[in-house]
N, C-alpha and C positions, 0 to 999 in steps of 0.2 A: 122781434123775430131774429133768431141767430142762424146764420148760414155758413157752412164750411164749403169753400171752393177748393177742389183738389185738381190741380193742373200741373203736369210735369214742366210746362214751359210758360208759366204765368210771369212774364218779365215785367218788372216795374218800369214806369215811363222813362226813368233816367238811363236805362240800359238797353233799350231796344223798342221794337214796334209792336210786340204782341201784348197790347195793353187792354184787351177786351174786358177782362174781369176786373181790372182796376177801375175802369170807367163805370161798370155796373155797380161796383162797391161804392164809389164816391157819389153817384147819382141817387142811389137808393138809401143811403145813410139817413138823410133827413126824413125819410118815410118810416124810420124805425127798423131798418134792416141792418143788423150788426154782422159784418162779414169778416171772416178770417180766411186768408188765402194760403194754402199749403202748396209749395212748389219746390223744385229741385234747387239745391244750393249752387250748382254749376249753371251759370247763365249761358244759354245756348248762343253760339256764334260770337262769344267774347272769351277773354282769358280770366274772367271774374268767377271766383268761387267763394261764397260767403262763409263756407266752413273750412277753408284752407287754413291749416295750422290750428284749427279749433278742436276741442274735445266735445264729446256729446253727440246727440242725435239730430239736433236742430238748433237754429238760431232765429230769434224773433227780431224783426226790424220794422219800424214804422215808416211808411212813405205817405206824406201828407196825413190823411186821416184813415189810411188803410193799413191793416196789420198783415204782414207776411211772415209765415213760418217757413224758413228755408231748411228743407230736409236734406240731410247729408247725402251727397252723391260725389263720386270720384271725378277726376279730371279726364277730359277727352278733347280732341279736336277733329273736325271732319266727321266722316261716317264710318270709322273703323271699328275694330273689336271693342275698344273702350266705350264707344257710344252704345253699342249693343249691350254691353255689361250694364250701362246706366239704365237701360230699359227695364232690367231685372232688379237692379239695386234700389231704384226709386220706389216702386210699389212695395217692396219688402220693408224698407225703412219707413215708408208712409204708414203702413199698417201699425208698426210699432209706435209711431208718433201719435196717430189719432187715437190709438188705444190708451195711450198715456193721457192725452188731453181729455178724453171722455170721462175719466175718473173725477175731474173737477168741473167740467163744463160741457153739457150735452147740447148739440145743435138741434134746431127744429127741422132743418133740411140739409142734406148733403148734395152738393152740385159738383159732379165729376166731369171733367172735360178730357177728350182724347187728345192727341192722335192715336197713340197706341192703346191696346186693349187692357193691359195688365193693371194700370192704376184705376181704370173704371171698374174692372172686376173687383178690386179691393174695396172700392167705394160701395158697390152694390151688395157685396157679401157682408161688409160691416153694417150697412144699413139694414139689411134683412135680419141679421143677428140681433141688432139692438132696436129694431122696430122704428127706424128713422126713415122717412120718405126720401127717395133718391131721384135726382134728375141726372140723366146721362146726356152729355153734349157730344155730338159727333162732328168733328172738324175734318176728319179724313176717314175714308172707308178702309178699315183693316179687316181681313187681309186682302180685300179686293184690290187695293193699290199695289200690294206686294205682287200679286198675280199679274197686274197690268204692266209693272215696271221691271220685272225680273224674269228669270227663266223658269220659275216655279209654275205649276199648273194646278187647277182645282183638284186634281187627282192625287196630288202630293199629300202624304199622311199628315205632315205638320200643318199644311194649309187647311186640310179637312178639320183638324182639331181646332184651329183658330176660327174657322167659320162657326163651329159648334159653340165656341166661347162667345163669339160675337152675338149669335142668336140668343144665347142664354142671357147675356147682359141686356139686350134689347127687350126681351120678354119680361125680365124681372124688375127693370127700372119702372118707377112710377110715371115718369115723363121722359120723352126723348126730344131733344132739341138738335136739329140739323142746321149747320151754318150754310147749307146750300139748299136750293128750293126743291130738289128732287129726292129728298130723303125717303118720302113715302113711296115714290116710284121704285126706289131700290128694294125696299122691303117687299113690295108687291111682285117685282120681277123675280125675287128669290122664292116667292110663294110661301113666305113666312107669315103673311097676314091671316087673320082669322077667317076672312072670306074665302081663302084658298085652303082652309083646313089647318092653318098654322096656329101659332100661339102668341102672336104679337097683335095687340089692339092698335090699329092705325089711328084711332081717335085720340091717342095720347101723344101723337107725333106733332111737333111744332117746328116752325121755321123762324130762326132769328139769325140773320147773316152777320158778318163782321160790319164794322161801321167806322164812323169818323166823328171827332168832336168839332162840330162846326164853329163853336165859340172860339176855339183855339185858332182856327183858320182865319176867322174875322179879326181877331186881336193881332195875330202875326207879330208877336212881341220880339222875336229873335231874328234879327236881320242877318242873312248869310251874304257876306261880302265876296263877290266873285265877278270880275269884269266881264266874263263871258255871258253872264246873265243880264248885263246891261247893254249888250250890243243891239244894233238896229236890225239884225237878221231875224228871220222867222225861226224861232227857237222851239224845238220839239224835245221834251224832257222825258227821260226814263229814270225812275227811282226804284231801287230794290236790289235783290241778289243778282249776281252775275255768274250764273252757273249754266251748264249745258242745257238744262231743261228750260231756261229762260230765253234761249235762242237769240241772243244778242248779235250773233253772227249775221242774222237776217238784216239787222240795222246797218251793218257794214256793207252788205250787198246793196242796200238802198242808197247808201252814201255814194258808192261807186257809180250806180246808175245816174244819180243826179250830177255827179262830178263829170262823168263822161259826156253828158248832154249840156254841159256849160252852165248849169244852175249853181250860182255862187251865193245865193241869199237865204239858204236854208241850212241850219246847223242842228245836229242831233247831239244832245248832252246827256251822258250816262253818269248818274250818281249811284254808286254802289260798289260792293266788293264781293268776291267769291272765287271759286276754283278756276274759272275761265278768264278772269279779268286780265291777268298778265299776258296770257296767250293772245287775247283779242287786241290788247294794246299793241303788241308786236306785229300782229297781222295788219292792223290799221296803218302802222308805219310802213310796212312792206308794200301796202297798196297805195301809199302816198296820199292818204285821205286827209284832207284839210277841213272837212265839214263834220267831223265827229270829234267829240272832246270827252275824255274820261276824267271823272272826279272820284275821289275816295268816298266811302260810305260816310254820311253825315248824321249827326244826332237828329232824331225825329222832330225836335223842336224847331229845326231850320227848314223842314219840308214846306210849311206854308209860304215862307219867304221865297223859296226857290220856285215853287209851282205858280205862285201869283205873278211871277215875272216871265213865265213861259208863255208861248203862244198856242201850244198844243202839247199833248202828252201821248205816251205810247206804252202799250203792253203787247209783248209778243211771246210766243211759246210753241212747243211742238204739238202735233196732233195727239190727243189724249182721250182714250175711250171713257175715262172717268168723268170727263167734262160734260157728258150727256146729262148728268144730274145737277149741273150748275157749278159755279165756283164761288169762292169767298176771298179773293185776293184783296188784301188791304189797300194796295196802291190804287185800285179802281175808285174806291170811295174817297181817297185823298184827292185824286184827279177831279172827281165830281165837285168836291167841296171848293176846290180852287176855281171852279167855273171855267174850265178849259176843255176844248174838244179832245176826244180820245181816239187815237188810231189803234185798232186791235186786229190781229190776225187769228185770234182764238176762235175755235169752232165749239161753242158751248150751248148747252140747253139753258133755257131761262135767261138769255143774255140781257143784262140790264142796260147795256149801251144801246142795243137795238130797241128795247122796250121804251126807253126814254129819249131816243133820237138825240143822243149827245155826242156823236162822233161818227167815224167811218169804220165799219167792220168788214173785213175781207177774210172770211173763214179759210184757214190754211194758206193764207197769202204768202207770196214769195217776196224777196227783196225788191223786185221790180214793182210788185203790187203796192208795197209800202211806199216806195218812191212816188208812185202815181197818187196815192192817198195824200202824201205830204204836199204835192203840187196842188191838188184839188183844194185842200184846206187853205193854202197860201192864197189861192186865187179867188176864194169866195168873196162876194161883195160884203160890205159891213153888216147889212141886215141879216144875211144868211149866217155869217160867222157869229154874230151876237145871239142869234136864236139857239145855236148849238151850245153856246156858253150859258145862256139862261136855262136851257133844258138840263144841263149838267148840275147847276146849282139847285134846281127843283128836285132832281133825282137824289141829290145828297141829303135832302131833308128827310127822305124815307129811311136813311141809314144813319141819321144823327143818333149818337149814343143816348141822348135824352129820351128819344122815342123808343129805341130798342130796349132801354132799361125798363120802361113802363110795360113793354110786352113781357119781359122777364118777370116783372113784379106781378103781373096778372097770373102767371104760372105759379109763382110762390103762393098766391092767395088760393088758387084752385087746390093745391096740395094741402094747404092748411084746413080746407073745408071738406076734404074727402073723408 
């Protein structure tokens, strides 16, 4: 079985954390699934561009046993006009690229992954034209997220057109995979489902969240040497982006609460980079905080080593209406695999932390709430603490990429027999 995966941000493991399709490819290869991943040459959140200084439309690179076709895209940093141009450039060049590949090697399935709609539109259109079954994976709701996070409304002409495009893609795809549990809820709320007179069959909607490679966590081959991770204090670790949406400022407020009340045996350690990092480091210094420590972004291979030496983990964020459908934050599954309790202030539907009782959730919680949660975890007796750790490890098994890959394989087989 030959599968083309089309994903603007399919980053190889050596260059970032968006490795979902790499793990699918590696796991299913022994089952006879031959995967080629088409992705942008510019690696998001890095200064790497595989086509920099190169001629042509794409460049083929092998990573382990997985083939990547890096489709030419321009340089950009941040979220400016150059990145917006990349949204248009990638699907345009992608069409040219897969059209060229199709002449010599036809796939059995096209598997296209969002976040943006344009490359998934290319995939579905190409699939229909050439009678190739298509899976569309939705990792982010466009344009719903644009409406939620910007000044645009649903009445805006461009937004209306994007909704029409989204609905067309969903209706024409052979299968829909949502990386959050409420994908079907979203379609029903929009009244796009057949039961409401729409044109989308909800029986073709599947849920496969992001996940974690548990074997990598157990092996923990790459040791991250940092004295702060070897201290005797109760260490609460955050890993990931440091941007406004991640609300790391709430952790600073929690640190101030603890420090003002004389608590000196709890440390928060932030591993990551982003637009807010420099400002938050300066703010922590101005507040004279001694219980928060910022570290740069680290290679994903070091994450198991870091998390295995933490006592707890944390994820924070702003209130987000999109979260009612669930979330697929990679860090949650890393935290679970490490077997450490999770502190969360997220207010989300289908909350896996609550479901599996593997941490403390304080929906919409403030810095004071986070400080209280940290104290509560620190003061648990060993049996209560170990139960949370065990629950986290059990939860991680549901999101092991070996298990998720088999769920994807069952969809592949359904398509082949349709």
